[in-house]
KOLRO-669804 format. One line per field, with one value per residue (C-alpha): y, x, z; residue number from 1. Coordinates in nm, 2 decimals, m for minus. Layout:
# residues N
c2 = c(Y, ...);
c1 = c(X, ...);
c3 = c(Z, ...);
pos = c(NUM, ...);
# end
This chain:
# residues 285
c2 = c(m1.67, m1.73, m1.89, m1.74, m1.73, m1.93, m1.69, m1.31, m1.19, m0.87, m0.59, m0.24, m0.08, 0.24, 0.36, 0.01, 0.02, m0.09, m0.42, m0.49, m0.66, m0.93, m1.00, m1.02, m1.26, m1.47, m1.54, m1.61, m1.84, m2.03, m2.39, m2.28, m2.51, m2.23, m2.00, m1.61, m1.28, m0.99, m0.71, m0.42, m0.12, 0.22, 0.39, 0.67, 0.60, 0.70, 0.96, 0.76, 0.40, 0.11, m0.07, m0.33, m0.67, m0.97, m1.26, m1.59, m1.73, m1.46, m1.16, m0.83, m0.59, m0.23, m0.02, 0.34, 0.57, 0.92, 1.00, 0.81, 0.60, 0.36, 0.02, m0.13, 0.06, m0.01, m0.37, m0.37, m0.16, m0.45, m0.72, m0.53, m0.60, m0.93, m1.25, m1.51, m1.77, m1.73, m1.44, m1.39, m1.03, m0.98, m0.68, m0.58, m0.63, m1.01, m1.26, m1.61, m1.92, m2.17, m2.39, m2.11, m2.03, m2.40, m2.50, m2.21, m2.32, m2.69, m2.60, m2.36, m2.62, m2.94, m2.81, m2.59, m2.47, m2.31, m1.96, m1.75, m1.93, m1.77, m1.87, m1.84, m1.50, m1.42, m1.14, m1.10, m1.29, m1.58, m1.51, m1.57, m1.28, m1.30, m1.23, m1.43, m1.30, m1.35, m1.09, m0.79, m0.74, m0.48, m0.75, m0.88, m0.54, m0.49, m0.75, m0.59, m0.53, m0.16, m0.10, 0.13, m0.05, m0.38, m0.43, m0.38, m0.63, m1.01, m1.16, m1.43, m1.61, m1.61, m1.36, m1.14, m1.22, m1.57, m1.79, m2.00, m2.37, m2.66, m2.79, m2.64, m2.46, m2.29, m1.91, m1.62, m1.38, m1.35, m1.06, m0.95, m0.95, m1.32, m1.42, m1.65, m1.64, m1.76, m1.45, m1.57, m1.56, m1.21, m1.08, m1.25, m1.05, m0.73, m0.71, m0.50, m0.25, 0.10, 0.29, 0.12, 0.37, 0.13, m0.16, m0.38, m0.40, m0.79, m0.85, m0.69, m0.91, m1.21, m1.15, m1.12, m1.44, m1.63, m1.50, m1.71, m2.02, m2.03, m2.14, m1.91, m2.17, m2.08, m2.28, m2.32, m2.49, m2.18, m1.96, m1.59, m1.35, m1.04, m0.70, m0.55, m0.19, m0.10, 0.12, 0.28, 0.36, 0.69, 0.76, 0.70, 0.92, 0.88, 0.53, 0.56, 0.74, 0.54, 0.21, 0.38, 0.54, 0.18, m0.01, 0.28, 0.20, m0.17, m0.16, 0.13, m0.14, m0.46, m0.33, m0.07, m0.11, 0.26, 0.14, m0.01, 0.32, 0.50, 0.27, 0.30, 0.68, 0.75, 0.40, 0.43, 0.81, 0.81, 0.52, 0.70, 0.99, 0.82, 0.61, 0.93, 1.08, 0.72, 0.77, 1.16, 1.05, 0.78, 1.05, 1.26, 1.06);
c1 = c(m1.99, m2.23, m1.98, m1.64, m1.38, m1.08, m0.81, m0.80, m0.60, m0.48, m0.39, m0.29, m0.35, m0.17, m0.20, m0.25, m0.61, m0.51, m0.43, m0.56, m0.88, m0.63, m0.53, m0.85, m0.97, m0.67, m0.75, m1.08, m1.04, m0.75, m0.82, m0.83, m1.00, m1.05, m1.33, m1.17, m1.21, m1.00, m0.97, m0.84, m0.68, m0.70, m0.40, m0.57, m0.85, m0.79, m0.99, m1.08, m1.12, m1.12, m1.41, m1.55, m1.51, m1.75, m1.62, m1.75, m1.61, m1.39, m1.57, m1.42, m1.40, m1.26, m1.08, m1.00, m0.73, m0.81, m0.46, m0.15, 0.00, 0.29, 0.27, 0.30, 0.06, m0.18, m0.12, m0.21, m0.53, m0.64, m0.57, m0.75, m1.09, m0.96, m1.17, m0.98, m0.73, m0.45, m0.35, m0.20, m0.03, m0.06, 0.07, m0.20, 0.05, 0.08, m0.09, m0.10, m0.12, m0.43, m0.26, m0.07, m0.28, m0.34, 0.03, 0.10, m0.16, m0.09, 0.29, 0.21, m0.04, 0.24, 0.42, 0.36, 0.73, 0.65, 0.52, 0.55, 0.55, 0.62, 0.61, 0.82, 0.76, 0.87, 0.88, 0.63, 0.87, 0.90, 1.21, 1.31, 1.26, 1.41, 1.20, 1.41, 1.71, 1.91, 1.93, 2.09, 2.43, 2.72, 2.91, 2.63, 2.50, 2.73, 2.61, 2.21, 2.06, 2.02, 2.41, 2.54, 2.87, 2.73, 2.82, 3.21, 3.20, 3.25, 2.91, 2.87, 2.55, 2.31, 2.52, 2.24, 1.96, 1.85, 1.87, 1.57, 1.54, 1.41, 1.21, 1.06, 1.38, 1.39, 1.54, 1.56, 1.37, 1.08, 0.94, 0.57, 0.47, 0.33, 0.34, 0.11, 0.10, m0.13, m0.35, m0.25, 0.12, 0.07, m0.09, 0.17, 0.46, 0.26, 0.21, 0.45, 0.64, 0.48, 0.79, 0.89, 0.71, 0.80, 1.05, 1.22, 0.90, 0.89, 1.23, 1.20, 0.88, 1.06, 1.38, 1.13, 0.93, 1.28, 1.32, 1.03, 1.13, 0.95, 1.05, 1.02, 0.95, 1.02, 0.78, 0.87, 0.56, 0.35, 0.39, 0.28, 0.33, 0.49, 0.52, 0.74, 0.76, 0.44, 0.30, 0.66, 0.75, 0.57, 0.79, 1.16, 1.34, 1.16, 1.18, 1.56, 1.53, 1.25, 1.45, 1.76, 1.58, 1.41, 1.77, 1.87, 1.59, 1.65, 2.04, 1.94, 1.68, 1.91, 2.29, 2.35, 2.68, 2.86, 3.13, 2.86, 2.64, 2.97, 3.00, 2.67, 2.58, 2.84, 2.74, 2.40, 2.42, 2.64, 2.50, 2.16, 2.31, 2.53, 2.18, 1.98, 2.24, 2.25, 1.87, 1.90, 2.15, 1.91, 1.59, 1.82, 1.90);
c3 = c(m0.02, 0.32, 0.53, 0.74, 0.44, 0.49, 0.30, 0.29, 0.02, 0.06, m0.24, m0.20, m0.49, m0.59, m0.94, m1.07, m1.17, m1.53, m1.42, m1.10, m1.26, m1.44, m1.11, m0.93, m1.22, m1.18, m0.81, m0.88, m1.16, m0.94, m0.83, m0.47, m0.24, 0.02, 0.06, m0.03, 0.05, m0.14, 0.03, m0.16, 0.01, m0.21, m0.12, m0.17, m0.45, m0.78, m0.94, m1.21, m1.08, m1.30, m1.43, m1.14, m1.26, m1.19, m0.99, m0.97, m0.63, m0.44, m0.25, m0.30, 0.00, m0.07, 0.23, 0.10, 0.31, 0.31, 0.18, 0.09, 0.36, 0.33, 0.20, 0.52, 0.70, 0.40, 0.41, 0.82, 0.76, 0.48, 0.73, 1.01, 0.80, 0.71, 0.84, 0.71, 0.89, 0.63, 0.45, 0.11, 0.03, m0.34, m0.55, m0.81, m1.08, m1.01, m1.16, m1.01, m1.20, m1.15, m0.90, m0.72, m0.43, m0.33, m0.38, m0.12, 0.12, 0.08, 0.21, 0.46, 0.61, 0.59, 0.91, 1.20, 1.19, 0.85, 0.90, 0.57, 0.18, m0.11, m0.51, m0.82, m0.99, m1.32, m1.58, m1.85, m2.10, m1.82, m1.72, m1.36, m1.12, m0.83, m0.52, m0.23, m0.02, 0.24, 0.54, 0.45, 0.64, 0.55, 0.34, 0.13, 0.08, m0.19, m0.39, m0.38, m0.66, m0.57, m0.51, m0.74, m0.79, m0.81, m1.19, m1.13, m0.84, m0.91, m0.81, m0.57, m0.66, m0.35, m0.18, m0.11, m0.38, m0.38, m0.69, m0.87, m0.68, m0.84, m0.50, m0.22, m0.01, 0.31, 0.28, 0.50, 0.34, 0.04, m0.08, 0.00, m0.38, m0.34, 0.04, 0.25, 0.63, 0.89, 1.05, 1.39, 1.33, 1.15, 1.46, 1.70, 1.51, 1.53, 1.14, 0.92, 1.06, 0.96, 1.00, 0.66, 0.42, 0.13, 0.08, 0.34, 0.54, 0.42, 0.51, 0.86, 0.89, 0.79, 1.03, 1.34, 1.19, 1.23, 1.54, 1.68, 1.52, 1.19, 0.86, 0.54, 0.21, m0.13, m0.32, m0.71, m0.80, m0.69, m1.02, m1.11, m1.34, m1.20, m1.38, m1.16, m1.08, m1.22, m0.94, m0.84, m1.20, m1.17, m0.88, m1.05, m0.82, m0.46, m0.52, m0.49, m0.20, m0.03, m0.09, 0.08, 0.37, 0.45, 0.41, 0.68, 0.90, 0.86, 0.95, 1.26, 1.39, 1.36, 1.35, 1.62, 1.69, 1.67, 1.39, 1.16, 1.18, 1.09, 0.79, 0.70, 0.68, 0.40, 0.21, 0.19, 0.16, m0.11, m0.31, m0.30, m0.43, m0.74, m0.80, m0.82, m1.08, m1.29, m1.31, m1.38, m1.68, m1.79, m1.85, m2.02, m2.29);
pos = c(1, 2, 3, 4, 5, 6, 7, 8, 9, 10, 11, 12, 13, 14, 15, 16, 17, 18, 19, 20, 21, 22, 23, 24, 25, 26, 27, 28, 29, 30, 31, 32, 33, 34, 35, 36, 37, 38, 39, 40, 41, 42, 43, 44, 45, 46, 47, 48, 49, 50, 51, 52, 53, 54, 55, 56, 57, 58, 59, 60, 61, 62, 63, 64, 65, 66, 67, 68, 69, 70, 71, 72, 73, 74, 75, 76, 77, 78, 79, 80, 81, 82, 83, 84, 85, 86, 87, 88, 89, 90, 91, 92, 93, 94, 95, 96, 97, 98, 99, 100, 101, 102, 103, 104, 105, 106, 107, 108, 109, 110, 111, 112, 113, 114, 115, 116, 117, 118, 119, 120, 121, 122, 123, 124, 125, 126, 127, 128, 129, 130, 131, 132, 133, 134, 135, 136, 137, 138, 139, 140, 141, 142, 143, 144, 145, 146, 147, 148, 149, 150, 151, 152, 153, 154, 155, 156, 157, 158, 159, 160, 161, 162, 163, 164, 165, 166, 167, 168, 169, 170, 171, 172, 173, 174, 175, 176, 177, 178, 179, 180, 181, 182, 183, 184, 185, 186, 187, 188, 189, 190, 191, 192, 193, 194, 195, 196, 197, 198, 199, 200, 201, 202, 203, 204, 205, 206, 207, 208, 209, 210, 211, 212, 213, 214, 215, 216, 217, 218, 219, 220, 221, 222, 223, 224, 225, 226, 227, 228, 229, 230, 231, 232, 233, 234, 235, 236, 237, 238, 239, 240, 241, 242, 243, 244, 245, 246, 247, 248, 249, 250, 251, 252, 253, 254, 255, 256, 257, 258, 259, 260, 261, 262, 263, 264, 265, 266, 267, 268, 269, 270, 271, 272, 273, 274, 275, 276, 277, 278, 279, 280, 281, 282, 283, 284, 285);
# end
């Protein structure tokens, strides 16, 4: 590719070498009208890297971190090397269908009010995998996937995690597992907040983007298979801690009243402890 790329795909790779090539090939074989570069941020590099795959269309750049840094910081590092006008953040365990990238781009280009677009993720068995949500509040926190007592609370559909929609729909926040955004908008927002080591960095970005008047659209026609948790399955206990620490950082950043903080401290720490105990009990079976 001799011309300047129109699209930069940012993939943060951590212990996902076994499935990374499937992701790269799916991008390369997609019905994509855009000159594309793929930037793989090895965070950090694995001792036994995956065999190199030969791509027909996309160009792959490799960025290597000296030590393990957070997901937000690794994404920002990849963007610093990006030459495209548009950024597509993609997890290495995501395989977009052939038309997914083009559908995201077309939707993003449909209006200047649109700042982020995301697609429809499914599990390996084809079942729907929720990837859009509302902004966290003290009320809807009880309906989040990670809340320990969720099974005992009557579920309110859409209270936090949003359902599938048959048509393009405006949502509050989307996961960075598959997220497209203009680079100018990303730079305008200052990128991902690197104080989030893992989790909630995408929700934080969406919150700041909405504050600038942009829309976030869910595009059900842009489909992809997501092998959720492939990288973090190696850190079952740390994953729980990271999730709760990030939730605490988010609420501390946007919900600063003293009484909310007083409620959050026992709520978040207690839920974290109960979740760790449940995970330990699961492993002991």
